C-alpha positions as a Python dict, from the first residue, in 0.01 Angstrom:
ca = {
    (1, 'M'): (0, 0, 0),
    (2, 'A'): (14, -347, 147),
    (3, 'K'): (-91, -395, 503),
    (4, 'R'): (197, -328, 736),
    (5, 'S'): (259, -535, 1048),
    (6, 'R'): (438, -399, 1344),
    (7, 'Q'): (788, -545, 1380),
    (8, 'A'): (860, -454, 1738),
    (9, 'Q'): (749, -207, 1998),
    (10, 'S'): (996, -1, 2194),
    (11, 'P'): (962, -29, 2570),
    (12, 'P'): (833, 276, 2753),
    (13, 'S'): (1100, 527, 2837),
    (14, 'D'): (1098, 829, 3062),
    (15, 'D'): (1354, 1001, 2843),
    (16, 'N'): (1123, 1035, 2543),
    (17, 'S'): (992, 1388, 2538),
    (18, 'A'): (906, 1427, 2171),
    (19, 'F'): (534, 1482, 2247),
    (20, 'S'): (359, 1733, 2473),
    (21, 'Q'): (-2, 1784, 2577),
    (22, 'D'): (-190, 2109, 2522),
    (23, 'S'): (-451, 2262, 2744),
    (24, 'D'): (-733, 2067, 2574),
    (25, 'G'): (-568, 1733, 2640),
    (26, 'D'): (-466, 1676, 2277),
    (27, 'L'): (-115, 1573, 2186),
    (28, 'D'): (116, 1824, 2021),
    (29, 'F'): (301, 1662, 1727),
    (30, 'G'): (524, 1960, 1659),
    (31, 'N'): (818, 1794, 1831),
    (32, 'I'): (815, 1468, 1637),
    (33, 'S'): (1172, 1361, 1556),
    (34, 'Q'): (1306, 1491, 1223),
    (35, 'P'): (1385, 1154, 1056),
    (36, 'A'): (1034, 1029, 1120),
    (37, 'T'): (879, 1343, 974),
    (38, 'Q'): (1100, 1331, 664),
    (39, 'S'): (1027, 965, 597),
    (40, 'L'): (655, 1039, 607),
    (41, 'L'): (692, 1319, 358),
    (42, 'Q'): (902, 1118, 110),
    (43, 'D'): (621, 910, -31),
    (44, 'S'): (252, 996, -66),
    (45, 'R'): (174, 628, -25),
    (46, 'V'): (332, 632, 321),
    (47, 'R'): (189, 969, 428),
    (48, 'K'): (-174, 854, 405),
    (49, 'P'): (-165, 555, 641),
    (50, 'R'): (61, 739, 881),
    (51, 'S'): (-186, 1030, 914),
    (52, 'A'): (-470, 782, 964),
    (53, 'A'): (-274, 606, 1237),
    (54, 'V'): (-203, 933, 1410),
    (55, 'A'): (-569, 1041, 1387),
    (56, 'S'): (-706, 712, 1524),
    (57, 'T'): (-455, 720, 1806),
    (58, 'A'): (-557, 1075, 1892),
    (59, 'K'): (-923, 973, 1899),
    (60, 'R'): (-853, 679, 2125),
    (61, 'R'): (-653, 897, 2352),
    (62, 'A'): (-926, 1164, 2366),
    (63, 'A'): (-1180, 897, 2465),
    (64, 'A'): (-947, 760, 2727),
    (65, 'D'): (-887, 1106, 2865),
    (66, 'A'): (-1264, 1167, 2884),
    (67, 'E'): (-1313, 846, 3083),
    (68, 'D'): (-1023, 913, 3318),
    (69, 'D'): (-1108, 1276, 3355),
    (70, 'I'): (-1089, 1275, 3729),
    (71, 'S'): (-837, 1001, 3776),
    (72, 'D'): (-540, 1000, 3998),
    (73, 'E'): (-241, 1217, 3891),
    (74, 'E'): (-5, 920, 3884),
    (75, 'T'): (-247, 721, 3667),
    (76, 'V'): (-270, 1009, 3419),
    (77, 'V'): (109, 1032, 3391),
    (78, 'K'): (145, 656, 3329),
    (79, 'T'): (-130, 663, 3070),
    (80, 'K'): (34, 953, 2888),
    (81, 'K'): (366, 775, 2876),
    (82, 'A'): (214, 449, 2753),
    (83, 'R'): (13, 611, 2478),
    (84, 'R'): (297, 830, 2372),
    (85, 'N'): (523, 526, 2340),
    (86, 'T'): (255, 347, 2139),
    (87, 'I'): (253, 626, 1880),
    (88, 'I'): (631, 636, 1869),
    (89, 'G'): (642, 260, 1810),
    (90, 'K'): (400, 291, 1520),
    (91, 'L'): (599, 571, 1366),
    (92, 'E'): (918, 365, 1396),
    (93, 'D'): (745, 74, 1225),
    (94, 'L'): (639, 299, 941),
    (95, 'D'): (993, 434, 900),
    (96, 'F'): (1136, 81, 897),
    (97, 'E'): (896, -32, 623),
    (98, 'V'): (960, 276, 411),
    (99, 'E'): (1335, 220, 437),
    (100, 'K'): (1292, -144, 330),
    (101, 'E'): (1092, -38, 25),
    (102, 'E'): (1353, 223, -71),
    (103, 'E'): (1636, -32, -38),
    (104, 'A'): (1446, -278, -258),
    (105, 'E'): (1393, -13, -526),
    (106, 'A'): (1764, 89, -517),
    (107, 'E'): (1873, -275, -546),
    (108, 'A'): (1644, -333, -844),
    (109, 'H'): (1781, -19, -1014),
    (110, 'S'): (2147, -123, -962),
    (111, 'T'): (2076, -473, -1095),
    (112, 'A'): (1921, -328, -1410),
    (113, 'S'): (2219, -94, -1471),
    (114, 'K'): (2468, -381, -1418),
    (115, 'T'): (2281, -594, -1670),
    (116, 'K'): (2288, -309, -1924),
    (117, 'R'): (2663, -254, -1876),
    (118, 'S'): (2743, -623, -1909),
    (119, 'K'): (2549, -636, -2238),
    (120, 'E'): (2742, -335, -2373),
    (121, 'T'): (3077, -486, -2262),
    (122, 'S'): (3003, -822, -2424),
    (123, 'K'): (2899, -646, -2745),
    (124, 'A'): (3224, -441, -2750),
    (125, 'D'): (3429, -756, -2680),
    (126, 'T'): (3260, -932, -2971),
    (127, 'V'): (3338, -647, -3210),
    (128, 'G'): (3699, -626, -3084),
    (129, 'A'): (3748, -1000, -3127),
    (130, 'K'): (3639, -976, -3489),
    (131, 'T'): (3872, -689, -3577),
    (132, 'S'): (4187, -755, -3374),
    (133, 'K'): (4316, -905, -3055),
    (134, 'T'): (4245, -693, -2753),
    (135, 'V'): (4543, -617, -2532),
    (136, 'K'): (4484, -491, -2181),
    (137, 'T'): (4710, -200, -2102),
    (138, 'P'): (4734, -17, -1773),
    (139, 'V'): (4540, 308, -1777),
    (140, 'K'): (4762, 607, -1706),
    (141, 'A'): (4631, 888, -1493),
    (142, 'V'): (4561, 1189, -1711),
    (143, 'K'): (4613, 1530, -1562),
    (144, 'D'): (4328, 1773, -1600),
    (145, 'T'): (4475, 2042, -1823),
    (146, 'P'): (4274, 2354, -1881),
    (147, 'K'): (4136, 2382, -2231),
    (148, 'R'): (4294, 2644, -2449),
    (149, 'Q'): (4052, 2928, -2479),
    (150, 'R'): (3976, 3071, -2817),
    (151, 'K'): (4099, 3421, -2871),
    (152, 'T'): (3841, 3692, -2898),
    (153, 'K'): (3822, 3935, -3187),
    (154, 'E'): (3978, 4200, -2967),
    (155, 'Q'): (4273, 3974, -2881),
    (156, 'K'): (4327, 3883, -3246),
    (157, 'A'): (4316, 4249, -3342),
    (158, 'A'): (4568, 4330, -3065),
    (159, 'Q'): (4804, 4065, -3203),
    (160, 'K'): (4803, 4236, -3543),
    (161, 'M'): (4838, 4585, -3400),
    (162, 'V'): (5163, 4762, -3487),
    (163, 'L'): (5368, 4816, -3170),
    (164, 'A'): (5630, 5047, -3319),
    (165, 'D'): (5694, 5223, -3647),
    (166, 'R'): (6000, 5142, -3857),
    (167, 'T'): (6285, 5393, -3862),
    (168, 'L'): (6348, 5364, -4234),
    (169, 'K'): (6631, 5619, -4249),
    (170, 'C'): (6843, 5440, -3985),
    (171, 'A'): (7169, 5306, -4132),
    (172, 'F'): (7163, 5011, -3888),
    (173, 'K'): (6903, 4754, -3993),
    (174, 'I'): (6786, 4620, -3659),
    (175, 'G'): (6522, 4348, -3626),
    (176, 'A'): (6448, 4020, -3446),
    (177, 'H'): (6398, 3650, -3506),
    (178, 'V'): (6022, 3648, -3569),
    (179, 'S'): (5772, 3364, -3600),
    (180, 'S'): (5674, 3214, -3934),
    (181, 'A'): (5397, 2996, -3791),
    (182, 'A'): (5089, 2930, -4006),
    (183, 'G'): (5272, 3038, -4323),
    (184, 'V'): (5616, 3174, -4405),
    (185, 'E'): (5458, 3498, -4527),
    (186, 'N'): (5351, 3578, -4167),
    (187, 'S'): (5715, 3646, -4077),
    (188, 'V'): (5695, 3971, -4279),
    (189, 'T'): (5385, 4098, -4097),
    (190, 'N'): (5536, 3997, -3761),
    (191, 'A'): (5849, 4200, -3843),
    (192, 'I'): (5637, 4502, -3940),
    (193, 'R'): (5453, 4481, -3609),
    (194, 'I'): (5771, 4537, -3399),
    (195, 'G'): (5917, 4805, -3626),
    (196, 'A'): (6199, 4584, -3760),
    (197, 'N'): (6413, 4687, -4057),
    (198, 'S'): (6552, 4332, -4085),
    (199, 'F'): (6448, 3995, -3946),
    (200, 'A'): (6537, 3629, -3909),
    (201, 'L'): (6308, 3327, -3938),
    (202, 'F'): (6306, 2949, -3962),
    (203, 'L'): (6234, 2827, -4314),
    (204, 'K'): (6096, 2499, -4169),
    (205, 'S'): (6073, 2327, -3832),
    (206, 'Q'): (6414, 2343, -3666),
    (207, 'R'): (6329, 2028, -3467),
    (208, 'K'): (6257, 1795, -3761),
    (209, 'W'): (6470, 1647, -4036),
    (210, 'E'): (6197, 1668, -4299),
    (211, 'S'): (5916, 1917, -4356),
    (212, 'P'): (5651, 1949, -4630),
    (213, 'P'): (5740, 2174, -4926),
    (214, 'Y'): (5604, 2528, -4957),
    (215, 'K'): (5273, 2580, -5128),
    (216, 'P'): (5282, 2819, -5426),
    (217, 'A'): (5036, 3048, -5243),
    (218, 'N'): (5279, 3088, -4950),
    (219, 'I'): (5569, 3176, -5179),
    (220, 'T'): (5358, 3429, -5372),
    (221, 'A'): (5229, 3591, -5052),
    (222, 'F'): (5580, 3616, -4903),
    (223, 'K'): (5719, 3794, -5208),
    (224, 'K'): (5414, 4021, -5227),
    (225, 'F'): (5444, 4129, -4861),
    (226, 'T'): (5822, 4177, -4898),
    (227, 'K'): (5774, 4412, -5190),
    (228, 'A'): (5480, 4596, -5030),
    (229, 'H'): (5680, 4679, -4716),
    (230, 'N'): (6008, 4761, -4894),
    (231, 'Y'): (6224, 4484, -4748),
    (232, 'D'): (6539, 4385, -4936),
    (233, 'S'): (6515, 4005, -4916),
    (234, 'R'): (6866, 3957, -5056),
    (235, 'K'): (7032, 4173, -4787),
    (236, 'H'): (6812, 4219, -4478),
    (237, 'M'): (6658, 3874, -4419),
    (238, 'L'): (6863, 3617, -4229),
    (239, 'P'): (6702, 3271, -4201),
    (240, 'H'): (6848, 3045, -3931),
    (241, 'G'): (6943, 2683, -3996),
    (242, 'S'): (6821, 2378, -3809),
    (243, 'Y'): (6983, 2296, -3474),
    (244, 'L'): (6997, 1930, -3579),
    (245, 'V'): (7241, 1987, -3865),
    (246, 'N'): (7610, 1915, -3797),
    (247, 'L'): (7819, 1944, -4114),
    (248, 'A'): (8133, 1846, -3917),
    (249, 'Q'): (7988, 1497, -3857),
    (250, 'K'): (8225, 1211, -3941),
    (251, 'D'): (7967, 932, -3952),
    (252, 'K'): (7875, 894, -4320),
    (253, 'E'): (7506, 814, -4270),
    (254, 'K'): (7448, 1101, -4024),
    (255, 'A'): (7656, 1338, -4235),
    (256, 'A'): (7441, 1259, -4541),
    (257, 'K'): (7124, 1325, -4339),
    (258, 'A'): (7259, 1659, -4215),
    (259, 'Y'): (7371, 1766, -4562),
    (260, 'T'): (7030, 1683, -4718),
    (261, 'S'): (6850, 1897, -4460),
    (262, 'F'): (7102, 2180, -4506),
    (263, 'V'): (7063, 2192, -4885),
    (264, 'D'): (6684, 2178, -4850),
    (265, 'D'): (6703, 2497, -4640),
    (266, 'L'): (6919, 2670, -4901),
    (267, 'K'): (6675, 2580, -5178),
    (268, 'R'): (6381, 2710, -4971),
    (269, 'A'): (6567, 3039, -4922),
    (270, 'E'): (6615, 3075, -5296),
    (271, 'L'): (6246, 3000, -5359),
    (272, 'L'): (6168, 3304, -5140),
    (273, 'D'): (6447, 3510, -5308),
    (274, 'I'): (6639, 3535, -4978),
    (275, 'G'): (7012, 3602, -5020),
    (276, 'L'): (7156, 3496, -4679),
    (277, 'F'): (7140, 3178, -4473),
    (278, 'N'): (7290, 3163, -4122),
    (279, 'F'): (7393, 2836, -3955),
    (280, 'H'): (7605, 2691, -3673),
    (281, 'P'): (7930, 2537, -3806),
    (282, 'G'): (7896, 2218, -3600),
    (283, 'S'): (8092, 2001, -3359),
    (284, 'S'): (8394, 1777, -3412),
    (285, 'L'): (8250, 1530, -3158),
    (286, 'G'): (8598, 1454, -3033),
    (287, 'E'): (8750, 1397, -3376),
    (288, 'P'): (9055, 1600, -3493),
    (289, 'R'): (8954, 1964, -3537),
    (290, 'D'): (9124, 2021, -3872),
    (291, 'E'): (8945, 1719, -4021),
    (292, 'A'): (8608, 1848, -3897),
    (293, 'I'): (8677, 2191, -4048),
    (294, 'E'): (8759, 2025, -4379),
    (295, 'R'): (8430, 1833, -4376),
    (296, 'I'): (8236, 2158, -4322),
    (297, 'A'): (8413, 2327, -4614),
    (298, 'N'): (8351, 2027, -4841),
    (299, 'S'): (7979, 2034, -4757),
    (300, 'L'): (7963, 2406, -4841),
    (301, 'N'): (8137, 2350, -5174),
    (302, 'R'): (7886, 2079, -5266),
    (303, 'A'): (7589, 2291, -5151),
    (304, 'H'): (7705, 2594, -5352),
    (305, 'K'): (7710, 2380, -5667),
    (306, 'E'): (7351, 2261, -5603),
    (307, 'T'): (7217, 2615, -5550),
    (308, 'S'): (7242, 2947, -5733),
    (309, 'F'): (7300, 3257, -5522),
    (310, 'V'): (7227, 3220, -5147),
    (311, 'K'): (7527, 3303, -4924),
    (312, 'T'): (7607, 3059, -4641),
    (313, 'V'): (7683, 3258, -4324),
    (314, 'L'): (7894, 3097, -4046),
    (315, 'E'): (7803, 3204, -3691),
    (316, 'T'): (8052, 3268, -3409),
    (317, 'M'): (7998, 3026, -3121),
    (318, 'A'): (8040, 3029, -2741),
    (319, 'G'): (8281, 2736, -2741),
    (320, 'Q'): (8122, 2457, -2538),
    (321, 'G'): (8302, 2126, -2571),
    (322, 'N'): (8406, 2040, -2925),
    (323, 'V'): (8202, 2316, -3093),
    (324, 'I'): (8371, 2478, -3393),
    (325, 'G'): (8353, 2855, -3438),
    (326, 'C'): (8442, 2976, -3090),
    (327, 'K'): (8765, 3124, -3230),
    (328, 'F'): (8796, 3353, -3531),
    (329, 'E'): (9065, 3117, -3661),
    (330, 'D'): (8809, 2833, -3698),
    (331, 'L'): (8597, 3042, -3935),
    (332, 'R'): (8906, 3166, -4120),
    (333, 'D'): (9016, 2807, -4184),
    (334, 'I'): (8671, 2708, -4317),
    (335, 'I'): (8658, 3010, -4552),
    (336, 'A'): (9008, 2930, -4678),
    (337, 'L'): (8883, 2589, -4801),
    (338, 'V'): (8564, 2724, -4966),
    (339, 'E'): (8602, 2750, -5341),
    (340, 'D'): (8348, 3027, -5411),
    (341, 'K'): (8438, 3299, -5159),
    (342, 'S'): (8142, 3515, -5268),
    (343, 'R'): (7905, 3248, -5129),
    (344, 'V'): (8040, 3244, -4772),
    (345, 'G'): (8021, 3498, -4487),
    (346, 'V'): (8031, 3541, -4107),
    (347, 'C'): (7773, 3644, -3846),
    (348, 'I'): (7904, 3783, -3514),
    (349, 'D'): (7686, 3685, -3218),
    (350, 'T'): (7765, 3928, -2934),
    (351, 'C'): (7667, 3683, -2659),
    (352, 'H'): (7861, 3392, -2811),
    (353, 'S'): (8175, 3596, -2877),
    (354, 'F'): (8171, 3746, -2526),
    (355, 'S'): (8132, 3400, -2369),
    (356, 'A'): (8412, 3269, -2592),
    (357, 'G'): (8657, 3528, -2456),
    (358, 'Y'): (8617, 3835, -2682),
    (359, 'D'): (8555, 4137, -2456),
    (360, 'L'): (8317, 4386, -2618),
    (361, 'R'): (8238, 4600, -2311),
    (362, 'S'): (8479, 4893, -2302),
    (363, 'P'): (8568, 5103, -2609),
    (364, 'E'): (8931, 4988, -2583),
    (365, 'T'): (8868, 4614, -2563),
    (366, 'Y'): (8596, 4640, -2828),
    (367, 'S'): (8832, 4812, -3070),
    (368, 'A'): (9093, 4541, -3007),
    (369, 'V'): (8841, 4266, -3085),
    (370, 'M'): (8726, 4436, -3406),
    (371, 'K'): (9087, 4480, -3513),
    (372, 'E'): (9154, 4111, -3450),
    (373, 'F'): (8845, 4014, -3649),
    (374, 'D'): (8956, 4222, -3944),
    (375, 'E'): (9307, 4079, -3934),
    (376, 'V'): (9206, 3714, -3892),
    (377, 'I'): (8888, 3699, -4106),
    (378, 'G'): (8832, 4038, -4267),
    (379, 'F'): (8532, 4275, -4261),
    (380, 'K'): (8463, 4186, -4624),
    (381, 'Y'): (8322, 3853, -4498),
    (382, 'L'): (8106, 4010, -4225),
    (383, 'S'): (7747, 3959, -4341),
    (384, 'A'): (7527, 3990, -4028),
    (385, 'L'): (7510, 4026, -3647),
    (386, 'H'): (7308, 3868, -3369),
    (387, 'L'): (7251, 4118, -3087),
    (388, 'N'): (7218, 3946, -2748),
    (389, 'D'): (7331, 4028, -2397),
    (390, 'S'): (7477, 3743, -2189),
    (391, 'K'): (7343, 3581, -1872),
    (392, 'A'): (7683, 3415, -1823),
    (393, 'P'): (8002, 3600, -1725),
    (394, 'F'): (8292, 3678, -1957),
    (395, 'N'): (8483, 3380, -2103),
    (396, 'S'): (8240, 3131, -1944),
    (397, 'H'): (8186, 2940, -2272),
    (398, 'R'): (7811, 2927, -2204),
    (399, 'D'): (7542, 3017, -2456),
    (400, 'L'): (7285, 3200, -2242),
    (401, 'H'): (7109, 3496, -2402),
    (402, 'Q'): (6984, 3791, -2198),
    (403, 'N'): (6787, 4104, -2278),
    (404, 'I'): (6981, 4411, -2390),
    (405, 'G'): (7156, 4594, -2105),
    (406, 'L'): (7053, 4350, -1830),
    (407, 'G'): (7335, 4096, -1863),
    (408, 'F'): (7712, 4087, -1816),
    (409, 'L'): (7778, 4264, -2147),
    (410, 'G'): (7582, 4569, -2041),
    (411, 'L'): (7459, 4863, -2245),
    (412, 'S'): (7812, 4993, -2308),
    (413, 'A'): (7890, 4699, -2540),
    (414, 'F'): (7584, 4778, -2754),
    (415, 'R'): (7672, 5148, -2765),
    (416, 'N'): (8003, 5034, -2915),
    (417, 'V'): (7822, 4818, -3171),
    (418, 'M'): (7575, 5090, -3267),
    (419, 'N'): (7858, 5327, -3349),
    (420, 'T'): (8060, 5098, -3579),
    (421, 'K'): (8034, 5213, -3938),
    (422, 'E'): (8134, 4867, -4071),
    (423, 'F'): (7791, 4742, -3958),
    (424, 'H'): (7591, 4982, -4176),
    (425, 'D'): (7326, 4814, -4390),
    (426, 'L'): (7382, 4471, -4233),
    (427, 'P'): (7097, 4270, -4076),
    (428, 'M'): (7131, 4303, -3696),
    (429, 'V'): (6896, 4050, -3540),
    (430, 'L'): (6777, 4028, -3178),
    (431, 'E'): (6750, 3679, -3024),
    (432, 'T'): (6676, 3798, -2671),
    (433, 'P'): (6429, 3607, -2449),
    (434, 'L'): (6059, 3695, -2431),
    (435, 'A'): (5830, 3662, -2131),
    (436, 'D'): (5501, 3494, -2234),
    (437, 'D'): (5582, 3554, -2605),
    (438, 'D'): (5545, 3928, -2551),
    (439, 'V'): (5705, 4068, -2870),
    (440, 'S'): (5671, 4423, -2738),
    (441, 'V'): (6007, 4353, -2568),
    (442, 'W'): (6169, 4340, -2914),
    (443, 'A'): (5990, 4657, -3023),
    (444, 'D'): (6131, 4839, -2718),
    (445, 'E'): (6481, 4696, -2766),
    (446, 'I'): (6492, 4803, -3131),
    (447, 'K'): (6412, 5161, -3030),
    (448, 'L'): (6665, 5143, -2744),
    (449, 'L'): (6945, 5033, -2980),
    (450, 'E'): (6856, 5297, -3236),
    (451, 'S'): (6873, 5563, -2962),
    (452, 'L'): (7239, 5471, -2894),
    (453, 'V'): (7354, 5581, -3240),
    (454, 'G'): (7584, 5885, -3211),
    (455, 'L'): (7610, 5877, -2828),
    (456, 'E'): (7957, 5906, -2675),
    (457, 'A'): (8066, 5684, -2385),
    (458, 'D'): (8069, 5979, -2140),
    (459, 'N'): (7734, 6121, -2253),
    (460, 'P'): (7514, 6191, -1942),
    (461, 'T'): (7204, 6055, -2118),
    (462, 'F'): (7382, 5732, -2201),
    (463, 'L'): (7533, 5696, -1851),
    (464, 'A'): (7190, 5737, -1691),
    (465, 'L'): (7041, 5483, -1932),
    (466, 'E'): (7326, 5238, -1871),
    (467, 'K'): (7279, 5259, -1492),
    (468, 'E'): (6902, 5213, -1522),
    (469, 'Y'): (6936, 4888, -1718),
    (470, 'A'): (7228, 4763, -1507),
    (471, 'D'): (7019, 4807, -1191),
    (472, 'K'): (6730, 4613, -1348),
    (473, 'G'): (6951, 4310, -1413),
    (474, 'A'): (7165, 4333, -1095),
    (475, 'A'): (6970, 4075, -895),
    (476, 'E'): (6982, 3814, -1170),
    (477, 'R'): (7353, 3870, -1233),
    (478, 'K'): (7425, 3827, -861),
    (479, 'A'): (7224, 3503, -852),
    (480, 'V'): (7426, 3369, -1147),
    (481, 'L'): (7757, 3463, -982),
    (482, 'D'): (7653, 3302, -653),
    (483, 'K'): (7557, 2985, -836),
    (484, 'L'): (7886, 2975, -1027),
    (485, 'E'): (8082, 3042, -707),
    (486, 'K'): (7902, 2759, -533),
    (487, 'K'): (7985, 2525, -822),
    (488, 'E'): (8349, 2629, -809),
    (489, 'V'): (8365, 2560, -434),
    (490, 'E'): (8204, 2219, -485),
    (491, 'K'): (8448, 2147, -768),
    (492, 'E'): (8746, 2244, -551),
    (493, 'E'): (8621, 2030, -262),
    (494, 'K'): (8575, 1740, -499),
    (495, 'E'): (8930, 1785, -631),
    (496, 'V'): (9070, 1799, -276),
    (497, 'K'): (8888, 1478, -182),
    (498, 'K'): (9008, 1312, -497),
    (499, 'K'): (9367, 1419, -422),
    (500, 'E'): (9346, 1296, -61),
    (501, 'K'): (9210, 964, -179),
    (502, 'A'): (9495, 927, -430),
    (503, 'E'): (9753, 1012, -161),
    (504, 'K'): (9608, 756, 80),
    (505, 'K'): (9614, 493, -189),
    (506, 'A'): (9978, 574, -275),
    (507, 'A'): (10079, 555, 92),
    (508, 'K'): (9898, 223, 130),
    (509, 'D'): (10072, 81, -177),
    (510, 'K'): (10408, 202, -46),
    (511, 'L'): (10357, 27, 290),
    (512, 'K'): (10254, -284, 108),
    (513, 'D'): (10575, -278, -98),
    (514, 'E'): (10793, -222, 213),
    (515, 'K'): (10660, -530, 395),
    (516, 'P'): (10884, -844, 356),
    (517, 'K'): (10729, -1080, 114),
    (518, 'K'): (10677, -1440, 230),
    (519, 'K'): (10818, -1700, -5),
    (520, 'T'): (10544, -1928, -114),
    (521, 'P'): (10635, -2267, -260),
    (522, 'R'): (10573, -2272, -628),
    (523, 'K'): (10390, -2556, -784),
    (524, 'A'): (10629, -2776, -977),
    (525, 'T'): (10565, -2793, -1345),
    (526, 'T'): (10629, -3106, -1556),
    (527, 'A'): (10968, -2974, -1672),
    (528, 'T'): (11061, -2892, -1313),
    (529, 'K'): (10958, -3239, -1206),
    (530, 'K'): (11174, -3392, -1480),
    (531, 'R'): (11468, -3176, -1382),
    (532, 'G'): (11419, -3275, -1019),
    (533, 'K'): (11405, -3643, -1107),
    (534, 'A'): (11723, -3616, -1317),
    (535, 'A'): (11897, -3435, -1033),
    (536, 'K'): (11781, -3705, -791),
    (537, 'D'): (11908, -3982, -1018),
    (538, 'A'): (12238, -3799, -1058),
    (539, 'S'): (12271, -3757, -682),
    (540, 'E'): (12191, -4124, -628),
    (541, 'S'): (12454, -4227, -885),
    (542, 'D'): (12702, -3986, -724),
    (543, 'S'): (12628, -4129, -382),
    (544, 'S'): (12672, -4484, -513),
    (545, 'E'): (12999, -4388, -674),
    (546, 'L'): (13102, -4220, -349),
    (547, 'S'): (13018, -4529, -153),
    (548, 'E'): (13217, -4738, -397),
    (549, 'L'): (13513, -4502, -363),
    (550, 'E'): (13481, -4518, 17),
    (551, 'S'): (13475, -4894, 8),
    (552, 'E'): (13776, -4895, -217),
    (553, 'S'): (13960, -4655, 12),
    (554, 'D'): (13871, -4873, 308),
    (555, 'S'): (14003, -5179, 132),
    (556, 'D'): (14318, -4990, 37),
    (557, 'A'): (14359, -4874, 395),
    (558, 'S'): (14318, -5226, 524),
    (559, 'S'): (14569, -5354, 276),
    (560, 'C'): (14812, -5081, 371),
    (561, 'G'): (14757, -5153, 736),
    (562, 'G'): (14821, -5514, 672),
    (563, 'K'): (15148, -5439, 500),
    (564, 'H'): (15257, -5210, 779),
}
């Protein structure tokens, strides 16, 4: 290490007590300040000269102590302080030099890294300039999302585990809308897992207009699984149409797009040998309702001619806005315009119908609704059911599905359904919500519905079960009612304010009309000016004639006076 020169020496201070003297007169270095000790230990190059400096200082001090062995007490104290401060000054100088060396090394390192980065940046800029123009875009902050963990073998095995066995002898074919992800054939295994005797699925993405065609392997596997598990694909499978399709659309371009997607679904169903296809009728979008119904029927007639056997099944709707299908009469009118009646049917959705104003809760009201359905549409067109409770109250016209027995329909409505012989051998599909994609909910609901078969309304077992499920959903139902009540109050207050505002405006307008209006001179038009000028000329001529007549009368008077 280069020779170090002392930068500055601290003045003696009585406060410095970092050193102490032992019985032999030697200095005790155990109390040296921590930073100084650490800096000496950081570099072997620094430690060596520092130890030598300490040793030489100790020797000098020992010699000085030997000479002043019997010196005055005050002299000894001063000497101690001076020597102690000398050592401290040297240590401070060493620390200062070590710090300078460390700063120089850090600066050299940062300079080297900057040079390296600038070279890499210039190289990247050169490459970018050759390929395309670089455009600086603001960098958006990306949220740290946890990576999706891979499922273990145990988790994968649990996903394939059968949750409930199928009740094959049950006359009511209950199932659920299962996933067909990673291959349409997986819908069959997913239905088996929850003990379903029927099921619904999407034949393609319900959020896209176009999807890739099926691979032959998928079609073969689907048919193989269907046969192996004894599913009747013509009767007990109910694919659901895309939510994007609106066959009531008036716009020609959009209507053509909707029709193409609809027919594609029908052809996919026939490739899988599926006999039913369920879809929402559509919305008139403010256009005349009868014209929209006619457009739906025309689309069905065209689609039936392009396909062979699949039956198009119209679903009952909740009735929001201009939606078609909220009344049985809407579906009746569509069917009346369909040419091939064997290719059209109806699916009753319990939640939708309840929200649209059809009360299914008590045995009496349920019987009345079924009677109306038979009279207006006819049970011969009934092809399927969607089994859902409702989060929204009766006649609310809101499509909000709830789990069986927890909503405003209650378990009594489903006891009515499960004891209707007209529903035998029809696909009855659950579309109830799942928490965290837990399909065991569907497995439990299928068994619950099957247990209601043959139970009377006053059966103690049923009454206990009904109360149990009603209590589970009570809190959520109350929250919905409170929310709706609050909205109604806000709506009423808004209407009152609107009415008051209209009344104030009417009163203001009335006062304005009652005030006498000030006549403001109108600006004379060219015609008015001409008329005014003509009138002026006429008045001037009249005045001249009058003056002439006056002068004549005066002359006559004078002549008369003269005669008299």
